[in-house]
C-alpha positions in Angstrom: -55.9 -10.4 -161.2 -52.9 -12.0 -159.4 -52.1 -15.6 -159.8 -52.6 -17.6 -156.6 -51.3 -21.1 -156.2 -52.5 -23.2 -153.3 -51.6 -26.8 -152.6 -53.5 -29.7 -151.0 -51.7 -30.3 -147.7 -51.7 -33.2 -145.2 -54.0 -32.5 -142.3 -51.5 -34.0 -139.9 -48.2 -32.4 -140.7 -49.0 -29.8 -143.4 -46.7 -31.5 -145.9 -47.6 -31.0 -149.6 -45.6 -33.9 -151.0 -47.3 -37.3 -151.6 -46.3 -40.6 -153.2 -48.8 -42.8 -155.0 -49.6 -46.2 -153.5 -51.4 -48.8 -155.6 -53.4 -51.8 -154.4 -54.3 -54.5 -157.0 -57.1 -56.9 -156.3 -59.7 -59.2 -157.9 -63.3 -59.2 -156.8 -64.8 -62.7 -157.5 -68.5 -63.5 -157.6 -70.6 -66.2 -158.9 -73.4 -65.9 -161.4 -76.8 -67.6 -161.4 -76.5 -69.5 -164.7 -73.0 -70.9 -164.3 -70.6 -72.6 -161.8 -67.8 -70.4 -163.0 -66.6 -67.3 -161.1 -66.6 -63.9 -162.7 -64.0 -61.4 -161.6 -63.5 -57.7 -161.7 -60.0 -56.3 -161.6 -59.7 -53.4 -159.2 -56.9 -50.8 -158.9 -57.1 -48.7 -155.8 -55.1 -45.5 -155.9 -54.0 -44.1 -152.6 -51.7 -41.2 -151.9 -49.4 -41.2 -148.9 -47.9 -38.2 -147.2 -44.1 -38.1 -147.7 -43.5 -36.9 -144.2 -46.0 -38.5 -141.7 -47.1 -41.4 -144.0 -50.8 -40.6 -143.6 -52.9 -41.9 -146.5 -55.6 -40.1 -148.6 -57.9 -41.4 -151.2 -58.4 -39.6 -154.5 -61.9 -38.6 -153.3 -60.4 -36.9 -150.2 -57.9 -35.0 -152.3 -60.6 -33.9 -154.7 -62.7 -32.7 -151.8 -59.8 -30.7 -150.4 -59.1 -29.1 -153.8 -62.8 -28.3 -154.1 -62.7 -26.6 -150.7 -59.7 -24.4 -151.8 -61.7 -23.4 -155.0 -64.8 -22.6 -153.0 -62.7 -20.5 -150.5 -61.6 -18.2 -153.3 -64.9 -18.1 -155.0 -66.6 -16.7 -151.9 -63.8 -14.1 -151.5 -64.4 -12.5 -154.9 
């Protein structure tokens, strides 16, 4: 079997190069038995196309890679 290498590409410009963009935030919420706030630290990971600057979530990229795998599974 030959080795095939396919890349996730940007839908807009078909570029395959991405940079990672991080967003850091806190999610604050109260709890019933205290006046103190409880917080969760969140790190959102977004990937930005190096050419057209369109952004993709990790879930969108995973879905794109899944589609590539499924394309080759159905061909064999």
